[in-house]
Structures are given as C-alpha cells and as structure tokens.
Residue, then its C-alpha position, 0 to 999 in steps of 0.5 A: m038882651g042878645s048882645r049882652l048875653h053874647g058879650i058875657i059868653v065872649k068874656e067867659f071864653i076869653q077868661l077860660g083861654r087865659d086860665r089853662l087850669a080852669l079849662t083843663l078842669m072844666l073838660f077833665v072833671p066831667v069826663v072822669m065823673l062819667f066814668i066813675f058814675g058809669w062804673a058805680i051805677n051797675t044795673d046787673v042783678k047779682h044777689a037776687p034769688t031765682 
C-alpha cells in the first residue's frame, strides 16, 4: 500500500510541475484566503456598552 500511495504522490507532483497555473493557484489562493479571513474575523469589541 505504501508504494501505491508513493506512486500517486509522485504522479501528482509531476502533473503539478507541468501545469504552472494549477501550481500557482494551489499556492496563491490559500495565502490570499488567510489574509481575507484574518481581516474579516476581527475579535475586537467595538459596539458593546460598558
């Protein structure tokens, strides 16, 4: 089972090396989402009565 999994992983990395757009999106989109969610989920309390 380990060799089959290794073969699939190697195949996927070869395919990603051929497709630059997929590699770029795979790396770029999660980073952008981290910034967007980090900005959107703000834990500062602004409108609470004290």
